[in-house]
N, C-alpha and C positions, 0 to 999 in steps of 0.2 A: 550256691544252689539248690532248691527247699525240695523236699522228696514230701513236702504236706505241705501244699499252699496254705494261707491263709486268705488270700485275696486272686480274684480273677486277673491282676494285672501280672501281681506276681507270676502266675501260672504262665503268662502271654510269655512274658520273658523269657522266664525257663523254659518253656518248649523250642523256645526261638533259638538260645541258646545251645542243647544238649543235643536238639536234630538239626543243628546247620548242614549236616555234610548227609542229612537224610533226603531221598530222593524228592516229596513230596508231602507238603502238609494236606493242600486241598487240590482237587482239581476237578473244574467244571465243562461242561461240553459246547461249545458254540462253533458255530459254520460247520456241524455235521459232523466234528472233531473232538476228544478230550483234551485239554491241556492242565497242563501242572503248574505251581506255583509253589513254592519250596516255602519253608520259614524263616527263611531270609528275606527272601521279596514279601512275603507277607507282610512282617514286621516291618518294611520299609514302606511298605505301603499302609501299611494303620498306623504310623510315624508321621505321615504326609497328612493324613485325613484329620486326627488328632490337631495339629497347628493348623488345619484348615477351618476346624468347629474354631479355635482359640479365637484365630483370626475374623470371625463372623461374630466376635463378643463374646459366646458361648463359655459359662462357669461353671465352676465347683456348684453341684445340686439343682442346677437347672434340670428341665425334663425337657428330650426329644424324643421323637414318637418315629418309629422304625412302620413302615407301612406298606409291606413288599410279600412276596411268597419264599421260601426258603431256596435262597441262592449262596455265591461268594458273598457280592457285596453286602449280603446283610450280615456275614462273622465278621467282617471286617468294617463295618461302622458300627457295632455294637463292641469289638474290641476299642474302637476309637473311642466310643462315649466313654468306656471303663477308663481309658488313659486320663482322659481332659476331668473326669468324676463329675459327669453329667449322669444324669439313669435316666438309663432308656426305657420306652414305652412302646413294647410290641402292640402293633393290634393287627387283626388278624384280615389278609387281603379280599376275603369273601365276604368282610361286612358292609350294611349299606351304608350309605353318607350320613343317614342320622344319628348312625349307632356310633360311626368313628366322631362323629361333633360330638357326643356324650363325654368319651372319652378326653377327645381334647380340653373339653370342657373344666374335664372333673380335675385331670393331673395338671392345666394350667400349663402345656405345652408348650414351649419358645422355637421351635424347627420339628420340620417334620420332614424326613424319607420317605419318598416313595418309588416305588418301582417302575410303575411305566408311566405311562400318560393318562391312561385308563385311571390309575389311582391319585393323579394329580389332579383331573376332574372329582375326584370327591370332595379334595383338600378346598378347591376354586368354588365348589357349591354352600362348603359349609363355613368359608375364609371369615369370612365378617361376621361369624358368632364368636369367633375364636381370638377376643383381642391383646392374646399374651402370644400370638403367633408370630414371627418373626420372619423363619425363613424356610422356603421350600425347595427341597433337595431330591432333583430323580436321578435314577441308575442309567435310566435307558430316554434319551433324549431321540425323540422323533428326526431326522434330517429334515433340515428346513425350519424347522418350528422355531417362531418367537421367541425371546427370550421370557418374556413378559414376569419379570422380577423372580422366575423358576432357574435356578442355580442345578448346574449338573453334577455329580457326582466327583466327574474328572478335573470340573474348573475348583473344586474346593481343594481337591487334592493337589493341585496346582499352586494353587493360596499357597497353601501348608509349607512345599518342598519352596518356594521363595522364601518364604518368611523362617527359616530353618535357623538361619544364623541369629535370629530374636528369641530362642527357646533353647540356651547352651544347658540345663537342666530339665529338658524334657524327663528323660526315663526317672531321675531321683523324684521331678515332685510326682509323677505318674505313678511311683511304688509308695509315697508318702500316705496311701488312700488305708483307712483302716477297715479290719476285716467286720466292723458292726457299722460301717457307712454301708446308706443306700445303695444298691446295684442296679436294680432294677425294678418297675413296677407297673404288675401282670394283673391285670382285668381280665377275672374270671368272667368266661360266658355265664356260671347262674343258669340254672335249668327253672331257677325261680327267679323274679323281679330286676331290678337294674345290675349290673357288673361291678364288682367291687374290687377295687385297686388292691392288690398284694404287695404287699413292701416287702423285698427278698435282699436282703445284705449280700456282699462280697463272703462273709461267711457261712450263711446260710448253704449259701449253693456248693463254694469249696467243703463243708464239710460233708455232701453229698457227693461230690468224685471221692473222697477220700474215703467213704463208705461202698463208693462201686467198685474202687480200684484193689481192696478188699475179697471181694463176693467176683466178681468177672473179670477174668485172668485174661486180658490179650495186651498186645506188644504192639512194640514197631514194626513189626513184618506181616502185620491186621491192614485190611480196609474196609472199610465199610460204603454203604452207599443212603446217604441222609435222605430221606423219603417225606419226613414227618414235619409241620409248622414248626417252621425257628418262632410265632410268635407263642410258641405251645413251650412251657418250662422242659417237656421231657427231652424235647431233641436238642433243646438247649443245654441241659444240664450233660446230657451223651457226649454233645457235640466239644464241650467245654474236656469232658475227661478223655477221650479221643487222644486232643490236639496235646493234654497230660500225658499219656502212656507213649504219643508217638505214632498212633493209628492215623493213616493218611485217610481225611474224609471227600469222599464222590457224591456233589451233591446231584440229583435224580432231578431229569430237567421238568417232569410232572406225575403226576400221579396216573396219569394215561401211557408215560412213555417208560414206566416205573418196570417192568419185565424185559422192553427191551434192554433199559440200561443195567437191569440182571446181570444179562446175558455179556452184554459189551465189558462191565466192570468186574465181573467174577470176585464180587466183594466176600468176605469169609464172616463177615457180621452186619448185620440188618435189623435197625430197632422198627418197630411200625404196631399199627393196631390193630386189633385183633379182623377188624373186616379187611384188613388186606388180606390175611391167614384165611377169612373165610371164604374170598373170592378165589384164591387160588384152590383149596382143598374143592369147590363148589365144579373149579374148570375142570380140576382130574376128574372126579365122579362124574362130571357130565362127559367127555374123552372118553372113559371106561364105558360109560353106559351106553353109547351109541355107539360104539366100535364094532357091533359084531357079537354073536351069543359068545364064541370061542374067548372074545377079547374080555369080556363081560367075567365070564369064568374064572380066568387066569386073575385079573384085578382080585374078584371077592375072595378069590382062595390066598393073596399074598396079602391079604389086608387081613383074613384069618390069619397069617401065619406071623405079621409084624404084628398085631396084638398077643398071640402068647409069649413070642420074644420079648415084647416090652413090660410085658408082667413079670418077667423072672428077673430084668436086669434094674427096673423098678424097685422090684422086692429086696435085692440085693443077695438073689441068690444067682448059682450058677445056672447056663444056659447049658439044656443038655446038648449030646455032639450031634443027635438026629434032629433038631431043632435047629442049632446053629449051621446044619450045610442048607436045611430047607428053607431057612432064613436069605441065606447063598444063592440059592435059586431065585428065591421073590424075591431080592435085591436085584439081581441082573435081571431079569424079566419086566420088574416093575418100579418098584426105589430109584436105580439110577439113573432111568430117564425124567423121574421131577427132578432128581439132585440136578439134575444137566440144564434144567431148565431156567434154573437157581445160578446158572453160573458155574457149577460142580467144586465150588470152594469152599462153602458156607461151612462156618463149627457151628457158628451160634447163628439163631434170630433171637430176638427180646421183644415181649410184646407185652403194652401197658394203657393205661385211658380205658377199658373197660373189661368185663370179664370173658376169658377166652374159654370155650368148651372142651371141657376134656378130650371129649371123643377126636376133638380136633388136633389136639397136643401129642395126644399116643399115637395118633398117625403118622404127623411129621417127625417123632422122635421115633419111632420104628422103621419111619423112610432113611434115618441117620442125616436129620435135617433138627436138633433140639428145638424147642420153641422155651422160653424161659420167661414165665410170665411174672412180674410186678406188681406194686399194689404203690399207687399215692397218690397228691394233689397237688395241686399249684402251689397250697400254702404249707406244704413240705418240704419245697423247691428239687425234684417234686418225691422221692424215693423211699418210703416205707420200708417195703419190704421185698425181697427178690426168691426166685425158685433157686436151690444150689444147682447147679449143673450136673454136677455128682449125683443126687439123688432129688429131683425133681418130684413132683405131686401133684399128678395132673388135677384141676378142679380147687386145687388150692394156690395162691399166689406167694406161698413162700413162706422163707423166716424173717422174721427182722434183721436188718442191716447193721453193719457196725455203727455205733453210736447213735442208734435211734431203741426204744421201748416201745411196747407197746404193751395195751392191755385192753379189756373187754368190759363197761361201765352193766351195773347192775338192771340198765334195760337194752342189754348187748350193742352199746353204741361203740363203735370202736374209737380210740382213744390211743394217741401218740406223743412220745416228749424224745427232743435233741436237738443238737445244735441247728439245726435244717428247718427247724417251725420259724416260720415268717414272725417278721416283727411289730404285723397287723395289717387290719386294713383302713388305707389312704382315709385321712379325715372321718373315718367312722370309730371314734371310742366305742360306742356300747356295742356293734357288731364285733369289734375288737374282743370285748370283756365275753360274750357271750361265746367268742370259740374257743377264747384259751380261759382256762378257768385257773384259780390265783395260786393252783400248786405250779402252773406250768403245763397242764397237759391238754393239748389241741383237740378238741372233737371235732370226728370227721363228716358226721352224720352219716357214718355207712353203718348196716347195722352187720359182726359177724361173731366167729365163735376161732377158740384157738385149740388145736389137738396136743394130745398128750407132747409129741414133738417138738411144741410149738410152731405151727405148720398156721399160717392165718387160711380162715375159708371166708368170703364177702357172701354172704346171702343177700341184703338187699340197700339201698340208699332207703335214712330211716325216713324220710320227707316223699318216700316212693311205696311206701307201704301202703297198702289199700285197707280199710278196714270195712269189713262187709256190712250191712244193718244189721246180720245177725251178729257184730262183735268179733266175726273171727278175720285173721290178720292174715293177707295173702301178701307174698312176694314176688311182684311179677316179672322182674328182670329175668330169674333162671327159667322162666315160662318161656320169656321172650326170647330170648336166646336157643332153647329148645327148637322153637317153630322156626329163627332163624336158618334153621340148619337147611331146614326143607328146598331142593331144587325151586317149587314154586313160589318162594316165599323172596320176598323183597325187602319188607320190613314190617314188625308186627310192635302192638301196642297192648297192653293188658290196661283195663279199665273197672272203677265199679265201684269206686271209692263211695261209701255210705249208699251201698245200691245193697238189693237183695242177693245180688249173683256177680259174678264176674263177666264181661266179658270180651271178647278180644278185636280188636279194628287190625288187619293184614291189609298188606298192600301185595298185589300178586305179584312176581317176575312175568310181566308180560311177553316177555321174549318167549318163556318157556310152555305159557300157557295157550301163547299165540298157535304156537308150533302145535301142542295137545289140542286143540280146537279145530283145525285146520285138519290134521289128521281124521276128526272124527264130521268133516265133512258142515261144523256149524256158521251159522251164517250173522255174521255183524259187522258193524261197519266201524264201529269207535271200541278205545278201549272199555269208555263206560258200559257200552250198550254189551260188550263181552261180559263184562260182570254179573249182568244181571240174566245171562241167560242159566235157567233151573240146573242143567247139568254141569254148566262151570262152580255155581255156588255148591251142588252136592259134592264135586271132586275138590274144590278147596279146602272142604268140610273135611273131606274123608283126611287131607293131605296133612292139615294143622292138627285134629286130633288124633290123627293115628300114631302123633308123636307124643302123646302126654299122657297115654297112659297110665303112669306112674302116679300124677297127681293128688291128693287127696279130694271126694267129691265137693268140699267146699273151696278149693282153687282152681276147679276144673273150670275155664270158662263154659257159658249155657249157648251162648250165640258165637260162630263166626261172622264179622262183620265186612265184608269187602271196600277196599277206597280201589279207585284208578289211577288217582297220583301221590306220587310215593312224597315222602316229608321232605321239605327244605328249610335253610337258612332264611332264605328271603321272607318267607312266609312264617316265621319266627316258630316252626316247629323241630328245629331242632339248633344245635349252639353250633358252634364255629367249629369246635372239636367232636361237630356229627353225634350229640347224644339227644336223644328226645327229650323236649319240655312236654310230658304229659300235661301239663297244666293246658297248655297251648294247641295243644290240639284238641283235650276234649271241648275246649272254647270254638275252636273253629270246624268242631264236627257236631257242636248242641244240640242242633235237630234233629240228624240224623240217628247219633246216639239216646234220645230222648226217645226218638221213633221206635227204637227197637225195647227198650225198656216198655213202653207202654204195651207193643204189639205182644211181649213176653207173657205182661202182667197187666190185664186189661182193668183190673179191680184198683189198681196202683193209677193207672191213667184218670179212672172215676174221678178220685181221691183226688189229684193233682190236678185235673180239670177243673 
C-alpha cells in the first residue's frame, strides 16, 4: 500500500483497502435524506462502470467527456475512466451547446456522460457536428423517456457486472497505468480567446496531492462539503486528496442549498471560491446592521475586538489576558452564532480561484473560522501556494507547497516549476512553448511579489493590467475587490486601457438599492429606470468612491457607470468559473463606454468623431 501514490488508480485502490472499515467514502442527498456510500461499495461501482465502458468498446487513450454538475456519479465516472485508462474531458454544465460542441470536436470525444435530460439535449443539438462521438450516457433518465440511443449509467454498470468474468485481470490492468500517462484534458475557460485543452497526467495531479498532504493536516475523522464544480481542477484535486486521507466527501445539492447543507452535514472542512465567503460576510453584516442600534453596536465592538485579537495571534505574540477575556465575550455574543450557521464544527475553510479580501480573511479568522487562501491554475494541477494554518498572512496567497518552486520574472510575472506543471496544451505546440520556457518554468500570466518570508502576493493578471494613455499601469483587480465588499455592489469592472483615465462599471445590488430607494420614496418602474435617477447615481458614487481613498490619483476611476444587468456566462462576460472577461464586457458595452469618455472629455470626442 502506497503512502505517496504516483497514479490516481493507485490512490483509489489504496483508499478502498485502507478505509474498508470506515463509515463512508461519499455521502449524497436523495429524497430528502443523506445516504452513505462506503469505500468498498464505491470501488464495486467503479469496477462495474469501468467494465461497462470496456464492453462499449472504449479503450486506452480515447477521450470521454463528463457534462454534469458536482455529484457522486461524476466522481464514480471519473474513477471508472481512470481505471479503463481513457482520458476524461470535464465540461462545465453551465456552458451553452456551441461551446460544448467546440470542446467535443477539439478533443475528439468518443463518449459523453450527461447528468440530466437538459444536458443530453445540448449533445443532441451538436451531435451531427461531432463524428467521433459514439455513445451518450445519462445519469438521470426521466421516467418513461424513450431510449433513442442514450444509455443510462445504471445500464452501463449492469453490463459491466454481467461481463465481470471476462476481465479477471481488471485491477492489474488498471494499475498498469504509467505516472506520465494523460489522466484528464481540462479546457481552460480563458478570459481571452477559445478555450485550450490542458493536459494533466496522473503524476501531475498526484504530486499536488502529495504536496497538500504535507500542508493541510486533515484525517479520516474529518468530513467535507463539496460545492465547487468537479469540472474545475481545484475541486477534483481536493476530492482526490480527501479520498487519499480518508475524509468523508458530502456532495452539496447545489449552490443555493449550500447554507442548508452546511447545517445538515456539519463538515469540518470546506473548499470554496471567494464569492462564497463574500456572500456569507455580506449576510452577517446585513443581519447586524438591520437588527437595531444595540445589535449593531455589539457587532461593531466584537469586530474591533476580533481584529485586535487576530493581530496578536497572526504576529505570533501572546494575547494579553484582558483581550483574551474580552474576545471570549465577543465570541459568546457574536462569533459563536456565525460558527453555528456553518454547522459548528469547521476547522478549516480553503479559498482559491480568485483573490480573497484580507478584511474577510481576518474577520473569519477572529471568529474561529480560519480561511486558508491558496493560489494556482488549471495548468499547475492546480495548487502552487497555500497559507500555512499556523501563520496565515491575509492579503497573500501563502508559500509554495512542497515540490513547487516559485520565482518572479524581471517584468513581475510569477513563474512556477514542479512535477505538477501540465504536459502542455492539447494540439497547440506554439501555445505550449509560450507558456513553458526552455528551462521548464511555467509562465502564469499573473503579476506578483514575494516577501522576505516567502509569502506570495498577487497584484494582477498580466493581461488585465491597464495602461493609461499617460503610460501609467493600473491593476484593476484590487480596485474591483475593494468595491465589491460594499453591500450596494454586486459586480464591478475597471476599464481604461489606452484611455486618459480609468472608469468603473458597477452592477448595483438591486435588492439593497431597491430598499434604500423605497425608504426615500423614489419613483421608478424598472431597474434601468432606478439606476438613471440622480439620487441613485449620487448614492452609488459615494458608496464606490468611499472605499477607494487610498488609491494613487492616476488609479482612481474618474467615473462610476451603472449598469442594470449583472454579467453572465451566457452573454460571454463571465467564464464558467465566474471570472470576468474584461474584453467581452468592453465589447458588449462599447457604445456606453465611448459615450462616457466623450462626455468626460469633449475634445477627445471631437478628435475621434
